[in-house]
N, C-alpha and C positions, 0 to 999 in steps of 0.2 A: 919717757921711753915706754911705759905701759899703754899710754894713749896710742902711740904709733902702732904697737903690736896689736891692739884691739881693732884699730882701723884696718891693718892688713888682713886680720882674720876675717873682719866684716866683709871686705871686698872679695876675699877668696871665696866666702860662702855665697855672695851674691852674684859671682861670675856666671855660674851655670844659668841662672835666670836671664842674665844679660845675653849670654850666648844663645839661649833659646829663643830670644827675641828676634835674633838675626834669621831672615828667611833662608839663608844658605845653610845654616847650622840646623834647621829643622826640615830639611828637604826630604826626609824619609816619610814624613806625614803625608797622607792623602786627604786633603779637605779643600773647602772652597777657597780658602785664603791662598793656598798653593797654586789653584788654577787662575785666580786673580792676579797673582804676581806674575805668572807665566804670560797670560794675555796682555798684562801691562808691558812687559818686556818686549813682547812682539810688537805691539803698537808703537812704543818708542823706537824700535829698530826699524820699522817701515815707514814711519812718519817723514824722515828727511828725504827718503827716495820719492814718496808721494808728493812732498813740497816741491822739489826740484823738477820732478816729472810734470807737475801742474804748471810750473812756470814755463818750462820748455813748450809745453802744448799751447799755452797762451801766446808766447812769442810766435810759434809756427803758425797759429791761426791768424794772428795780426798780419804776418808777413803774406800769407796767402790772400787775405782780403785786400791788402794794398796792391798786390800783383792784379787782382781782378779789377780793382778800380782803375789802375793804370792802363790795363788792356781795354776796358770800356771807353776810356777817354781818348785813346789813341785812334787815328783813322784805320780802317781796315788796309791790309796789304794790298798793293796794286792800285791804290786810290792816288790820284794826282791832285795836286793843289791848284786851284783856279785863281789866277791873279784878278784882283779887283780892277775897276777902271783907273783908280789912282795909283796902281802898282803894288798894293799889298795883297797877300793872299787872304781869301775870305773863308776858305773851308776845303774840305776834301770832297771830291767827287769821284766815284768809281769810273775807271777809263774803259 
């Protein structure tokens, strides 16, 4: 029973040190570690938006490049297909 009481007293005396180690518990202090925690929190908050924004930008650019390639490979509007002598179309020529 005495050991349990000593352990409780020791934990009660150590509690302020443990609480002081928590950033939220020492928020009144103005030092470099507070600024580092703030910047770290901002970075971790912005990172998911930057990640999803980067993925969306990558997809958008890929779609635009595919559209440009498709437009470059299609004949211009108003072009007519010219039949080959054997009946197949050989390409587009402007009308």
